[in-house]
C-alpha positions, 0 to 999 in steps of 0.5 A: 470532559465527562459533559462532552463524552456524555453529549456525544454518547447522547446525540449518538444514541437518540440519532440512533433511535430516531432514525431507525425507530421514529423515521422508519414508516415515514421513509420513501421506499422506492421498491414498495411504491408506497407513501407513508401516511401523513407527516411526522410531527416535525415536517408538519411543523415545518409544512405549517408553522414554517411553510416549507413547501415538503413537496420541493425537496428531497424527502428523504434528507430533510428526514435525515437532517430533522433527525440529526437536529432533533438529536443535537436539540436533546442532547443539548437540553440533557447536557445544560440541564446536567449541570446543575446539582438538583434533580428538580432544578434540571427538570424545570431547566429542561422544560424551560429550554426544550420549546425555545431551542426545538422552535429555534433550530426549526427555524434555521431548518426552515431558513437553510432550505429557504436558501437551497430552495432559492438558490435551485430556482436562480439556476434554473 
C-alpha cells in the first residue's frame, strides 16, 4: 500500500514540476505570438529518432502528453528501484531501467501519433 501511495505522490510531484518549470518556456502562447526557441529534448527524440512530423500535431497537446508519460516513467523507475533494500542496488536498478523505459515509452508515443495522423488523413 505504501508503494502505491509513493508511486502516485512521485507521479504528481514530477508532473507538476515538469509542467510548470521545464515545459513552460516551450509552450506556444497565442497572445505573445512568439515561438519557443528550439524544442525540448523529448520532442527532439520523437522528431529525430522516431521521425515524428511535429508540424502536423498539436504541439501544446504533445507537450502535455510527454509530461504525463515522462512523469509516469520516472514514477515507475523510482517505484521499482525502491523495492530493493540496498541503496547501491537501487541506484544500479534505476540506472539500468532509465533508457529502456524512456525509449519504449517514446516509441509508444510515436505509435500513438502515427495512428492519429493516419486516422486524420483517412478522414479527409
